[in-house]
BATORPA-39840 format. One record per atom (N, C-alpha, C, CB): residue number from 1; atom name; x, y, z. Coordinates in nm, 3 decimals, padded with zeros to 5 digits. Each point is the difference from the previous one (the first is absolute). Glycine has a CB too. Example, Ala and Ser with C-alpha at 12.3 -4.5 7.8 and 13.67 -1.06 7.14 Angstrom:
BEGIN
+-----+-------+---------+---------+---------+
: num : atome :      xx :      yy :      zz :
+-----+-------+---------+---------+---------+
:   1 :     N :  01.319 : -00.569 :  00.780 :
:   1 :    CA : -00.089 :  00.119 :  00.000 :
:   1 :     C :  00.090 :  00.120 :  00.000 :
:   1 :    CB : -00.189 : -00.117 :  00.125 :
:   2 :     N :  00.154 :  00.222 : -00.197 :
:   2 :    CA :  00.082 :  00.119 :  00.006 :
:   2 :     C : -00.077 :  00.109 :  00.073 :
:   2 :    CB :  00.118 : -00.063 : -00.215 :
+-----+-------+---------+---------+---------+
This chain:
BEGIN
+-----+-------+---------+---------+---------+
: num : atome :      xx :      yy :      zz :
+-----+-------+---------+---------+---------+
:   1 :     N :  03.304 : -03.009 : -01.747 :
:   1 :    CA : -00.007 :  00.122 : -00.079 :
:   1 :     C :  00.040 : -00.023 : -00.146 :
:   1 :    CB :  00.048 :  00.128 :  00.207 :
:   2 :     N :  00.047 : -00.216 : -00.230 :
:   2 :    CA :  00.045 : -00.023 : -00.136 :
:   2 :     C : -00.114 : -00.057 : -00.084 :
:   2 :    CB :  00.235 : -00.037 :  00.082 :
:   3 :     N : -00.315 : -00.051 : -00.020 :
:   3 :    CA : -00.113 : -00.058 : -00.071 :
:   3 :     C : -00.101 :  00.106 : -00.044 :
:   3 :    CB :  00.032 : -00.209 :  00.132 :
:   4 :     N : -00.051 :  00.311 : -00.052 :
:   4 :    CA : -00.094 :  00.106 : -00.036 :
:   4 :     C :  00.047 :  00.074 : -00.124 :
:   4 :    CB : -00.066 :  00.024 :  00.240 :
:   5 :     N :  00.193 :  00.009 : -00.244 :
:   5 :    CA :  00.052 :  00.075 : -00.114 :
:   5 :     C :  00.001 : -00.085 : -00.127 :
:   5 :    CB :  00.140 :  00.134 :  00.158 :
:   6 :     N : -00.111 : -00.261 : -00.141 :
:   6 :    CA :  00.005 : -00.089 : -00.117 :
:   6 :     C : -00.140 : -00.015 : -00.061 :
:   6 :    CB :  00.198 : -00.124 :  00.101 :
:   7 :     N : -00.301 :  00.118 : -00.016 :
:   7 :    CA : -00.137 : -00.014 : -00.048 :
:   7 :     C : -00.062 :  00.133 : -00.041 :
:   7 :    CB : -00.022 : -00.198 :  00.146 :
:   8 :     N :  00.093 :  00.305 : -00.133 :
:   8 :    CA : -00.044 :  00.134 : -00.038 :
:   8 :     C : -00.122 :  00.046 :  00.079 :
:   8 :    CB :  00.091 : -00.042 : -00.226 :
:   9 :     N : -00.114 : -00.016 :  00.343 :
:   9 :    CA : -00.112 :  00.043 :  00.083 :
:   9 :     C :  00.025 :  00.141 :  00.049 :
:   9 :    CB : -00.045 : -00.237 :  00.071 :
:  10 :     N :  00.165 :  00.265 : -00.026 :
:  10 :    CA :  00.028 :  00.130 :  00.059 :
:  10 :     C :  00.080 :  00.093 : -00.088 :
:  10 :    CB : -00.009 : -00.111 :  00.215 :
:  11 :     N : -00.012 :  00.105 : -00.346 :
:  11 :    CA :  00.085 :  00.078 : -00.090 :
:  11 :     C : -00.020 :  00.151 :  00.016 :
:  11 :    CB : -00.008 : -00.190 : -00.159 :
:  12 :     N : -00.110 :  00.235 :  00.207 :
:  12 :    CA : -00.021 :  00.144 :  00.018 :
:  12 :     C : -00.013 :  00.037 :  00.148 :
:  12 :    CB : -00.112 :  00.009 : -00.225 :
:  13 :     N :  00.159 : -00.096 :  00.312 :
:  13 :    CA : -00.011 :  00.025 :  00.143 :
:  13 :     C :  00.107 :  00.098 :  00.047 :
:  13 :    CB : -00.096 : -00.228 :  00.030 :
:  14 :     N :  00.068 :  00.291 :  00.081 :
:  14 :    CA :  00.098 :  00.087 :  00.065 :
:  14 :     C :  00.071 : -00.082 :  00.107 :
:  14 :    CB : -00.139 :  00.209 : -00.046 :
:  15 :     N :  00.238 : -00.148 :  00.106 :
:  15 :    CA :  00.073 : -00.068 :  00.108 :
:  15 :     C : -00.093 : -00.031 :  00.117 :
:  15 :    CB :  00.212 :  00.117 : -00.068 :
:  16 :     N : -00.309 : -00.030 :  00.092 :
:  16 :    CA : -00.095 : -00.023 :  00.109 :
:  16 :     C : -00.085 : -00.125 : -00.027 :
:  16 :    CB : -00.005 :  00.247 :  00.045 :
:  17 :     N : -00.027 : -00.271 : -00.172 :
:  17 :    CA : -00.078 : -00.119 : -00.034 :
:  17 :     C :  00.079 : -00.128 :  00.030 :
:  17 :    CB : -00.120 :  00.132 : -00.177 :
:  18 :     N :  00.249 : -00.132 :  00.141 :
:  18 :    CA :  00.083 : -00.117 :  00.029 :
:  18 :     C :  00.015 : -00.017 :  00.151 :
:  18 :    CB :  00.124 :  00.030 : -00.218 :
:  19 :     N : -00.112 :  00.082 :  00.291 :
:  19 :    CA :  00.006 : -00.009 :  00.145 :
:  19 :     C : -00.129 : -00.059 :  00.057 :
:  19 :    CB :  00.156 :  00.197 :  00.005 :
:  20 :     N : -00.269 : -00.157 : -00.063 :
:  20 :    CA : -00.129 : -00.052 :  00.046 :
:  20 :     C : -00.008 : -00.151 : -00.021 :
:  20 :    CB : -00.107 :  00.220 : -00.053 :
:  21 :     N :  00.158 : -00.268 : -00.059 :
:  21 :    CA : -00.001 : -00.144 : -00.026 :
:  21 :     C :  00.086 : -00.071 :  00.104 :
:  21 :    CB : -00.034 :  00.040 : -00.246 :
:  22 :     N :  00.149 :  00.015 :  00.278 :
:  22 :    CA :  00.087 : -00.064 :  00.099 :
:  22 :     C : -00.066 : -00.004 :  00.137 :
:  22 :    CB :  00.199 :  00.077 : -00.129 :
:  23 :     N : -00.270 :  00.030 :  00.165 :
:  23 :    CA : -00.070 :  00.002 :  00.129 :
:  23 :     C : -00.112 : -00.103 :  00.001 :
:  23 :    CB :  00.056 :  00.244 :  00.028 :
:  24 :     N : -00.130 : -00.253 : -00.139 :
:  24 :    CA : -00.109 : -00.098 : -00.007 :
:  24 :     C :  00.054 : -00.143 :  00.005 :
:  24 :    CB : -00.136 :  00.164 : -00.133 :
:  25 :     N :  00.250 : -00.189 :  00.070 :
:  25 :    CA :  00.061 : -00.133 :  00.006 :
:  25 :     C :  00.041 : -00.032 :  00.144 :
:  25 :    CB :  00.083 :  00.024 : -00.237 :
:  26 :     N : -00.024 :  00.075 :  00.303 :
:  26 :    CA :  00.042 : -00.021 :  00.139 :
:  26 :     C : -00.119 : -00.024 :  00.092 :
:  26 :    CB :  00.200 :  00.144 : -00.042 :
:  27 :     N : -00.315 : -00.083 :  00.009 :
:  27 :    CA : -00.120 : -00.016 :  00.082 :
:  27 :     C : -00.073 : -00.130 : -00.033 :
:  27 :    CB : -00.021 :  00.248 :  00.012 :
:  28 :     N :  00.065 : -00.319 : -00.116 :
:  28 :    CA : -00.061 : -00.127 : -00.036 :
:  28 :     C : -00.127 :  00.013 : -00.081 :
:  28 :    CB :  00.099 : -00.091 :  00.204 :
:  29 :     N : -00.117 :  00.203 : -00.270 :
:  29 :    CA : -00.120 :  00.023 : -00.083 :
:  29 :     C :  00.014 : -00.079 : -00.130 :
:  29 :    CB : -00.034 :  00.231 :  00.101 :
:  30 :     N : -00.074 : -00.299 : -00.139 :
:  30 :    CA :  00.003 : -00.074 : -00.126 :
:  30 :     C : -00.009 :  00.096 : -00.117 :
:  30 :    CB : -00.107 : -00.199 :  00.111 :
:  31 :     N :  00.175 :  00.168 : -00.218 :
:  31 :    CA :  00.000 :  00.076 : -00.126 :
:  31 :     C :  00.030 :  00.149 :  00.023 :
:  31 :    CB : -00.165 : -00.164 : -00.093 :
:  32 :     N :  00.280 :  00.197 :  00.151 :
:  32 :    CA :  00.029 :  00.140 :  00.031 :
:  32 :     C :  00.012 :  00.088 : -00.125 :
:  32 :    CB :  00.116 : -00.080 :  00.205 :
:  33 :     N : -00.062 :  00.025 : -00.314 :
:  33 :    CA :  00.013 :  00.080 : -00.122 :
:  33 :     C : -00.137 :  00.036 : -00.056 :
:  33 :    CB :  00.220 : -00.111 : -00.050 :
:  34 :     N : -00.313 :  00.018 :  00.058 :
:  34 :    CA : -00.136 :  00.029 : -00.048 :
:  34 :     C : -00.066 :  00.106 :  00.086 :
:  34 :    CB : -00.020 : -00.235 : -00.086 :
:  35 :     N :  00.045 :  00.232 :  00.216 :
:  35 :    CA : -00.057 :  00.101 :  00.090 :
:  35 :     C :  00.053 :  00.139 : -00.034 :
:  35 :    CB : -00.022 : -00.173 :  00.180 :
:  36 :     N :  00.152 :  00.183 : -00.205 :
:  36 :    CA :  00.058 :  00.130 : -00.032 :
:  36 :     C : -00.051 :  00.048 : -00.136 :
:  36 :    CB :  00.206 : -00.055 :  00.136 :
:  37 :     N : -00.215 : -00.035 : -00.232 :
:  37 :    CA : -00.051 :  00.036 : -00.132 :
:  37 :     C : -00.145 :  00.048 :  00.010 :
:  37 :    CB :  00.154 : -00.167 : -00.107 :
:  38 :     N : -00.234 :  00.100 :  00.187 :
:  38 :    CA : -00.139 :  00.040 :  00.019 :
:  38 :     C : -00.008 :  00.137 :  00.066 :
:  38 :    CB : -00.069 : -00.241 :  00.018 :
:  39 :     N :  00.156 :  00.267 :  00.077 :
:  39 :    CA : -00.001 :  00.130 :  00.067 :
:  39 :     C :  00.039 :  00.113 : -00.095 :
:  39 :    CB :  00.057 : -00.115 :  00.215 :
:  40 :     N :  00.022 :  00.084 : -00.316 :
:  40 :    CA :  00.043 :  00.102 : -00.096 :
:  40 :     C : -00.102 :  00.022 : -00.112 :
:  40 :    CB :  00.235 : -00.061 :  00.051 :
:  41 :     N : -00.334 : -00.025 : -00.064 :
:  41 :    CA : -00.093 :  00.010 : -00.112 :
:  41 :     C : -00.087 :  00.125 :  00.013 :
:  41 :    CB :  00.000 : -00.250 : -00.022 :
:  42 :     N : -00.040 :  00.309 : -00.092 :
:  42 :    CA : -00.084 :  00.120 :  00.005 :
:  42 :     C : -00.138 : -00.034 :  00.054 :
:  42 :    CB :  00.126 :  00.097 : -00.193 :
:  43 :     N : -00.187 :  00.000 :  00.256 :
:  43 :    CA : -00.132 : -00.021 :  00.061 :
:  43 :     C : -00.098 :  00.103 : -00.056 :
:  43 :    CB :  00.106 : -00.093 :  00.210 :
:  44 :     N : -00.178 :  00.058 : -00.317 :
:  44 :    CA : -00.094 :  00.096 : -00.059 :
:  44 :     C : -00.112 :  00.036 :  00.095 :
:  44 :    CB :  00.053 : -00.092 : -00.224 :
:  45 :     N : -00.088 :  00.001 :  00.314 :
:  45 :    CA : -00.105 :  00.030 :  00.096 :
:  45 :     C :  00.041 :  00.114 :  00.091 :
:  45 :    CB : -00.075 : -00.239 : -00.009 :
:  46 :     N :  00.201 :  00.240 :  00.054 :
:  46 :    CA :  00.047 :  00.108 :  00.085 :
:  46 :     C : -00.001 :  00.133 : -00.075 :
:  46 :    CB :  00.141 : -00.162 :  00.128 :
:  47 :     N : -00.105 :  00.156 : -00.257 :
:  47 :    CA : -00.004 :  00.122 : -00.080 :
:  47 :     C : -00.142 :  00.055 : -00.008 :
:  47 :    CB :  00.196 : -00.082 : -00.132 :
:  48 :     N : -00.291 : -00.008 :  00.111 :
:  48 :    CA : -00.141 :  00.041 : -00.008 :
:  48 :     C : -00.046 :  00.055 :  00.135 :
:  48 :    CB : -00.044 : -00.174 : -00.178 :
:  49 :     N :  00.088 :  00.110 :  00.287 :
:  49 :    CA : -00.039 :  00.047 :  00.132 :
:  49 :     C :  00.056 :  00.140 :  00.027 :
:  49 :    CB : -00.007 : -00.238 :  00.080 :
:  50 :     N :  00.131 :  00.261 : -00.117 :
:  50 :    CA :  00.057 :  00.133 :  00.018 :
:  50 :     C : -00.077 :  00.104 : -00.080 :
:  50 :    CB :  00.225 : -00.102 :  00.039 :
:  51 :     N : -00.268 :  00.065 : -00.159 :
:  51 :    CA : -00.077 :  00.094 : -00.083 :
:  51 :     C : -00.133 :  00.033 :  00.066 :
:  51 :    CB :  00.109 : -00.092 : -00.205 :
:  52 :     N : -00.174 : -00.008 :  00.264 :
:  52 :    CA : -00.127 :  00.026 :  00.070 :
:  52 :     C :  00.024 :  00.091 :  00.120 :
:  52 :    CB : -00.090 : -00.223 : -00.074 :
:  53 :     N :  00.195 :  00.197 :  00.149 :
:  53 :    CA :  00.029 :  00.084 :  00.115 :
:  53 :     C :  00.029 :  00.144 : -00.042 :
:  53 :    CB :  00.090 : -00.199 :  00.120 :
:  54 :     N : -00.014 :  00.216 : -00.228 :
:  54 :    CA :  00.026 :  00.136 : -00.049 :
:  54 :     C : -00.130 :  00.067 : -00.040 :
:  54 :    CB :  00.227 : -00.070 : -00.079 :
:  55 :     N : -00.315 : -00.005 :  00.013 :
:  55 :    CA : -00.126 :  00.056 : -00.044 :
:  55 :     C : -00.085 :  00.042 :  00.120 :
:  55 :    CB :  00.009 : -00.143 : -00.206 :
:  56 :     N : -00.016 :  00.056 :  00.306 :
:  56 :    CA : -00.078 :  00.032 :  00.119 :
:  56 :     C :  00.059 :  00.121 :  00.071 :
:  56 :    CB : -00.065 : -00.241 :  00.025 :
:  57 :     N :  00.196 :  00.246 : -00.016 :
:  57 :    CA :  00.065 :  00.113 :  00.067 :
:  57 :     C : -00.028 :  00.130 : -00.073 :
:  57 :    CB :  00.177 : -00.154 :  00.082 :
:  58 :     N : -00.170 :  00.151 : -00.215 :
:  58 :    CA : -00.018 :  00.124 : -00.075 :
:  58 :     C : -00.145 :  00.046 :  00.001 :
:  58 :    CB :  00.193 : -00.064 : -00.144 :
:  59 :     N : -00.288 : -00.030 :  00.146 :
:  59 :    CA : -00.141 :  00.038 : -00.004 :
:  59 :     C : -00.056 :  00.036 :  00.136 :
:  59 :    CB : -00.025 : -00.148 : -00.194 :
:  60 :     N :  00.080 :  00.093 :  00.300 :
:  60 :    CA : -00.059 :  00.021 :  00.132 :
:  60 :     C :  00.081 :  00.094 :  00.087 :
:  60 :    CB : -00.096 : -00.225 : -00.018 :
:  61 :     N :  00.214 :  00.264 : -00.025 :
:  61 :    CA :  00.082 :  00.086 :  00.085 :
:  61 :     C :  00.060 : -00.075 :  00.117 :
:  61 :    CB : -00.141 :  00.190 : -00.067 :
:  62 :     N :  00.154 : -00.320 :  00.052 :
:  62 :    CA :  00.055 : -00.082 :  00.107 :
:  62 :     C :  00.144 :  00.042 :  00.029 :
:  62 :    CB : -00.151 : -00.190 : -00.066 :
:  63 :     N :  00.187 :  00.195 :  00.192 :
:  63 :    CA :  00.134 :  00.037 :  00.047 :
:  63 :     C :  00.032 :  00.147 : -00.028 :
:  63 :    CB :  00.072 : -00.235 : -00.037 :
:  64 :     N : -00.171 :  00.314 :  00.014 :
:  64 :    CA :  00.023 :  00.144 : -00.014 :
:  64 :     C : -00.063 :  00.069 :  00.120 :
:  64 :    CB :  00.005 : -00.013 : -00.255 :
:  65 :     N :  00.064 :  00.111 :  00.311 :
:  65 :    CA : -00.060 :  00.071 :  00.113 :
:  65 :     C : -00.121 :  00.081 : -00.046 :
:  65 :    CB :  00.224 :  00.010 :  00.114 :
:  66 :     N : -00.330 : -00.015 : -00.038 :
:  66 :    CA : -00.119 :  00.077 : -00.031 :
:  66 :     C : -00.033 :  00.090 :  00.117 :
:  66 :    CB : -00.087 : -00.182 : -00.151 :
:  67 :     N :  00.014 :  00.285 :  00.123 :
:  67 :    CA : -00.034 :  00.094 :  00.107 :
:  67 :     C : -00.119 : -00.051 :  00.081 :
:  67 :    CB :  00.087 :  00.188 : -00.139 :
:  68 :     N : -00.179 : -00.256 :  00.075 :
:  68 :    CA : -00.116 : -00.053 :  00.072 :
:  68 :     C :  00.017 : -00.151 :  00.017 :
:  68 :    CB : -00.150 :  00.184 : -00.092 :
:  69 :     N :  00.189 : -00.224 :  00.210 :
:  69 :    CA :  00.024 : -00.141 :  00.028 :
:  69 :     C : -00.131 : -00.068 :  00.034 :
:  69 :    CB :  00.233 :  00.051 :  00.082 :
:  70 :     N : -00.257 : -00.166 : -00.140 :
:  70 :    CA : -00.118 : -00.076 :  00.036 :
:  70 :     C :  00.033 : -00.084 :  00.122 :
:  70 :    CB : -00.081 : -00.005 : -00.241 :
:  71 :     N : -00.018 : -00.028 :  00.320 :
:  71 :    CA :  00.027 : -00.081 :  00.120 :
:  71 :     C :  00.064 : -00.134 : -00.039 :
:  71 :    CB : -00.194 :  00.110 :  00.119 :
:  72 :     N :  00.281 : -00.159 : -00.033 :
:  72 :    CA :  00.073 : -00.123 : -00.032 :
:  72 :     C : -00.091 : -00.123 :  00.003 :
:  72 :    CB :  00.205 :  00.103 :  00.095 :
:  73 :     N : -00.318 : -00.094 : -00.023 :
:  73 :    CA : -00.088 : -00.116 :  00.005 :
:  73 :     C : -00.109 :  00.005 : -00.107 :
:  73 :    CB :  00.046 : -00.016 :  00.244 :
:  74 :     N : -00.037 :  00.112 : -00.334 :
:  74 :    CA : -00.101 :  00.015 : -00.104 :
:  74 :     C :  00.029 : -00.097 : -00.115 :
:  74 :    CB : -00.033 :  00.244 :  00.063 :
:  75 :     N : -00.060 : -00.330 : -00.090 :
:  75 :    CA :  00.014 : -00.092 : -00.113 :
:  75 :     C : -00.111 :  00.029 : -00.099 :
:  75 :    CB :  00.107 : -00.179 :  00.146 :
:  76 :     N : -00.070 :  00.208 : -00.267 :
:  76 :    CA : -00.099 :  00.034 : -00.101 :
:  76 :     C : -00.074 : -00.123 : -00.049 :
:  76 :    CB :  00.140 :  00.193 : -00.068 :
:  77 :     N : -00.245 : -00.172 : -00.009 :
:  77 :    CA : -00.075 : -00.114 : -00.053 :
:  77 :     C :  00.083 : -00.073 : -00.106 :
:  77 :    CB : -00.219 :  00.119 :  00.047 :
:  78 :     N :  00.224 : -00.247 : -00.034 :
:  78 :    CA :  00.078 : -00.081 : -00.095 :
:  78 :     C : -00.096 : -00.074 : -00.091 :
:  78 :    CB :  00.190 : -00.026 :  00.166 :
:  79 :     N : -00.169 :  00.039 : -00.293 :
:  79 :    CA : -00.078 : -00.076 : -00.098 :
:  79 :     C :  00.077 : -00.131 : -00.023 :
:  79 :    CB : -00.098 :  00.212 : -00.113 :
:  80 :     N :  00.056 : -00.318 :  00.184 :
:  80 :    CA :  00.075 : -00.125 : -00.002 :
:  80 :     C : -00.003 : -00.067 : -00.137 :
:  80 :    CB : -00.051 : -00.027 :  00.241 :
:  81 :     N : -00.059 :  00.041 : -00.312 :
:  81 :    CA : -00.005 : -00.058 : -00.135 :
:  81 :     C :  00.101 :  00.068 : -00.092 :
:  81 :    CB : -00.243 : -00.055 :  00.032 :
:  82 :     N :  00.250 :  00.188 : -00.022 :
:  82 :    CA :  00.098 :  00.073 : -00.080 :
:  82 :     C :  00.142 : -00.035 :  00.043 :
:  82 :    CB : -00.164 :  00.188 : -00.031 :
:  83 :     N :  00.185 : -00.207 :  00.160 :
:  83 :    CA :  00.133 : -00.038 :  00.048 :
:  83 :     C :  00.041 : -00.136 : -00.057 :
:  83 :    CB : -00.038 :  00.131 :  00.212 :
:  84 :     N : -00.056 : -00.226 : -00.216 :
:  84 :    CA :  00.031 : -00.132 : -00.056 :
:  84 :     C :  00.030 :  00.010 : -00.150 :
:  84 :    CB : -00.148 : -00.107 :  00.173 :
:  85 :     N :  00.066 :  00.187 : -00.244 :
:  85 :    CA :  00.023 :  00.015 : -00.144 :
:  85 :     C :  00.134 :  00.069 : -00.027 :
:  85 :    CB : -00.247 :  00.011 : -00.038 :
:  86 :     N :  00.282 :  00.088 :  00.118 :
:  86 :    CA :  00.129 :  00.069 : -00.016 :
:  86 :     C :  00.115 : -00.097 :  00.027 :
:  86 :    CB : -00.105 :  00.219 :  00.067 :
:  87 :     N :  00.091 : -00.302 :  00.035 :
:  87 :    CA :  00.104 : -00.098 :  00.031 :
:  87 :     C :  00.016 : -00.101 : -00.112 :
:  87 :    CB : -00.047 :  00.028 :  00.244 :
:  88 :     N : -00.065 : -00.071 : -00.302 :
:  88 :    CA :  00.007 : -00.093 : -00.113 :
:  88 :     C :  00.071 :  00.066 : -00.118 :
:  88 :    CB : -00.211 : -00.112 :  00.076 :
:  89 :     N :  00.185 :  00.240 : -00.098 :
:  89 :    CA :  00.068 :  00.071 : -00.109 :
:  89 :     C :  00.150 :  00.009 :  00.027 :
:  89 :    CB : -00.209 :  00.133 : -00.044 :
:  90 :     N :  00.248 : -00.107 :  00.168 :
:  90 :    CA :  00.143 :  00.005 :  00.034 :
:  90 :     C :  00.063 : -00.138 : -00.019 :
:  90 :    CB : -00.041 :  00.187 :  00.164 :
:  91 :     N : -00.031 : -00.291 : -00.125 :
:  91 :    CA :  00.052 : -00.136 : -00.019 :
:  91 :     C :  00.021 : -00.033 : -00.147 :
:  91 :    CB : -00.115 : -00.069 :  00.209 :
:  92 :     N :  00.037 :  00.132 : -00.296 :
:  92 :    CA :  00.018 : -00.017 : -00.145 :
:  92 :     C :  00.103 :  00.098 : -00.056 :
:  92 :    CB : -00.237 : -00.080 : -00.017 :
:  93 :     N :  00.295 :  00.163 :  00.103 :
:  93 :    CA :  00.096 :  00.106 : -00.036 :
:  93 :     C : -00.066 :  00.110 : -00.082 :
:  93 :    CB :  00.183 : -00.169 :  00.003 :
:  94 :     N : -00.311 :  00.190 :  00.017 :
:  94 :    CA : -00.073 :  00.107 : -00.068 :
:  94 :     C : -00.021 :  00.114 :  00.101 :
:  94 :    CB : -00.117 : -00.165 : -00.159 :
:  95 :     N :  00.222 :  00.242 :  00.182 :
:  95 :    CA : -00.001 :  00.103 :  00.102 :
:  95 :     C : -00.092 :  00.115 : -00.038 :
:  95 :    CB :  00.234 : -00.063 :  00.062 :
:  96 :     N : -00.243 :  00.096 : -00.190 :
:  96 :    CA : -00.088 :  00.109 : -00.043 :
:  96 :     C : -00.147 : -00.033 :  00.031 :
:  96 :    CB :  00.164 :  00.060 : -00.181 :
:  97 :     N : -00.203 : -00.183 :  00.157 :
:  97 :    CA : -00.136 : -00.041 :  00.030 :
:  97 :     C : -00.026 :  00.006 :  00.150 :
:  97 :    CB : -00.001 : -00.148 : -00.202 :
:  98 :     N :  00.097 :  00.104 :  00.282 :
:  98 :    CA : -00.014 :  00.006 :  00.146 :
:  98 :     C : -00.015 :  00.144 :  00.045 :
:  98 :    CB :  00.135 : -00.210 :  00.025 :
:  99 :     N : -00.058 :  00.298 : -00.084 :
:  99 :    CA : -00.007 :  00.142 :  00.033 :
:  99 :     C : -00.138 :  00.057 : -00.034 :
:  99 :    CB :  00.247 :  00.022 : -00.040 :
: 100 :     N : -00.301 : -00.059 : -00.075 :
: 100 :    CA : -00.134 :  00.048 : -00.040 :
: 100 :     C : -00.107 : -00.053 :  00.095 :
: 100 :    CB :  00.075 :  00.010 : -00.240 :
: 101 :     N : -00.063 : -00.135 :  00.280 :
: 101 :    CA : -00.100 : -00.059 :  00.090 :
: 101 :     C :  00.001 :  00.071 :  00.134 :
: 101 :    CB :  00.026 : -00.223 : -00.114 :
: 102 :     N :  00.093 :  00.245 :  00.169 :
: 102 :    CA :  00.011 :  00.063 :  00.131 :
: 102 :     C : -00.045 :  00.146 : -00.005 :
: 102 :    CB :  00.190 : -00.154 :  00.057 :
: 103 :     N : -00.153 :  00.224 : -00.164 :
: 103 :    CA : -00.039 :  00.141 : -00.010 :
: 103 :     C : -00.150 :  00.021 : -00.014 :
: 103 :    CB :  00.219 :  00.043 : -00.103 :
: 104 :     N : -00.290 : -00.144 :  00.057 :
: 104 :    CA : -00.146 :  00.012 : -00.019 :
: 104 :     C : -00.077 : -00.019 :  00.131 :
: 104 :    CB :  00.030 : -00.083 : -00.233 :
: 105 :     N :  00.037 :  00.049 :  00.342 :
: 105 :    CA : -00.070 : -00.023 :  00.126 :
: 105 :     C : -00.016 :  00.130 :  00.077 :
: 105 :    CB :  00.092 : -00.234 :  00.008 :
: 106 :     N : -00.173 :  00.230 :  00.098 :
: 106 :    CA : -00.023 :  00.118 :  00.083 :
: 106 :     C :  00.125 :  00.038 :  00.080 :
: 106 :    CB : -00.242 : -00.061 :  00.015 :
: 107 :     N :  00.320 : -00.038 :  00.026 :
: 107 :    CA :  00.122 :  00.026 :  00.076 :
: 107 :     C :  00.114 : -00.081 : -00.059 :
: 107 :    CB : -00.134 :  00.046 :  00.210 :
: 108 :     N :  00.203 :  00.010 : -00.311 :
: 108 :    CA :  00.106 : -00.076 : -00.068 :
: 108 :     C :  00.114 : -00.044 :  00.091 :
: 108 :    CB : -00.057 :  00.127 : -00.203 :
: 109 :     N :  00.090 : -00.045 :  00.301 :
: 109 :    CA :  00.114 : -00.032 :  00.086 :
: 109 :     C : -00.026 : -00.128 :  00.080 :
: 109 :    CB :  00.055 :  00.244 :  00.016 :
: 110 :     N : -00.167 : -00.249 :  00.054 :
: 110 :    CA : -00.028 : -00.117 :  00.081 :
: 110 :     C : -00.029 : -00.123 : -00.085 :
: 110 :    CB : -00.088 :  00.149 :  00.178 :
: 111 :     N :  00.027 : -00.129 : -00.292 :
: 111 :    CA : -00.027 : -00.113 : -00.089 :
: 111 :     C :  00.130 : -00.057 : -00.055 :
: 111 :    CB : -00.222 :  00.099 : -00.060 :
: 112 :     N :  00.318 : -00.011 :  00.025 :
: 112 :    CA :  00.129 : -00.047 : -00.052 :
: 112 :     C :  00.075 : -00.079 :  00.106 :
: 112 :    CB :  00.010 :  00.197 : -00.154 :
: 113 :     N : -00.013 : -00.148 :  00.277 :
: 113 :    CA :  00.069 : -00.074 :  00.105 :
: 113 :     C : -00.071 : -00.132 :  00.031 :
: 113 :    CB :  00.081 :  00.217 :  00.094 :
: 114 :     N : -00.212 : -00.219 : -00.108 :
: 114 :    CA : -00.075 : -00.125 :  00.023 :
: 114 :     C :  00.034 : -00.101 : -00.109 :
: 114 :    CB : -00.187 :  00.129 :  00.110 :
: 115 :     N :  00.219 : -00.082 : -00.229 :
: 115 :    CA :  00.033 : -00.090 : -00.111 :
: 115 :     C :  00.126 : -00.082 :  00.030 :
: 115 :    CB : -00.106 :  00.161 : -00.159 :
: 116 :     N :  00.194 : -00.112 :  00.245 :
: 116 :    CA :  00.122 : -00.072 :  00.031 :
: 116 :     C : -00.029 : -00.133 :  00.068 :
: 116 :    CB :  00.119 :  00.218 :  00.020 :
: 117 :     N : -00.235 : -00.232 :  00.042 :
: 117 :    CA : -00.035 : -00.127 :  00.065 :
: 117 :     C : -00.021 : -00.111 : -00.102 :
: 117 :    CB : -00.103 :  00.128 :  00.187 :
: 118 :     N :  00.069 : -00.091 : -00.310 :
: 118 :    CA : -00.037 : -00.099 : -00.100 :
: 118 :     C :  00.107 : -00.021 : -00.107 :
: 118 :    CB : -00.236 :  00.061 :  00.041 :
: 119 :     N :  00.348 :  00.009 : -00.031 :
: 119 :    CA :  00.105 : -00.013 : -00.100 :
: 119 :     C :  00.083 : -00.123 :  00.031 :
: 119 :    CB :  00.007 :  00.251 : -00.036 :
: 120 :     N :  00.015 : -00.334 : -00.065 :
: 120 :    CA :  00.082 : -00.122 :  00.017 :
: 120 :     C :  00.146 :  00.034 : -00.004 :
: 120 :    CB : -00.179 : -00.138 : -00.104 :
+-----+-------+---------+---------+---------+
């Protein structure tokens, strides 16, 4: 632990981070400090993914109770080309473009969910 503090690797870590390093050392994991640092790093892709999910939820009424329930086995038409293009836009962190692509399809909800298959 002293080596970590001296090298300033964990200068902004919490007590839980130091505990995680000790557990990883005990488990015999190589480079435990690097693993903890990587786990703490920001993830812009996750931020973009959350934005897409919020957009899909707000446009499609997902997770909102509706009075007219569609059958559970009903699958709408999926525009696979649009789904691929939307996924590529999300991979570039261009969420607005992905939203425009999905909204232009006949069934935005199913196309948006199909796009998740192609997101890296």
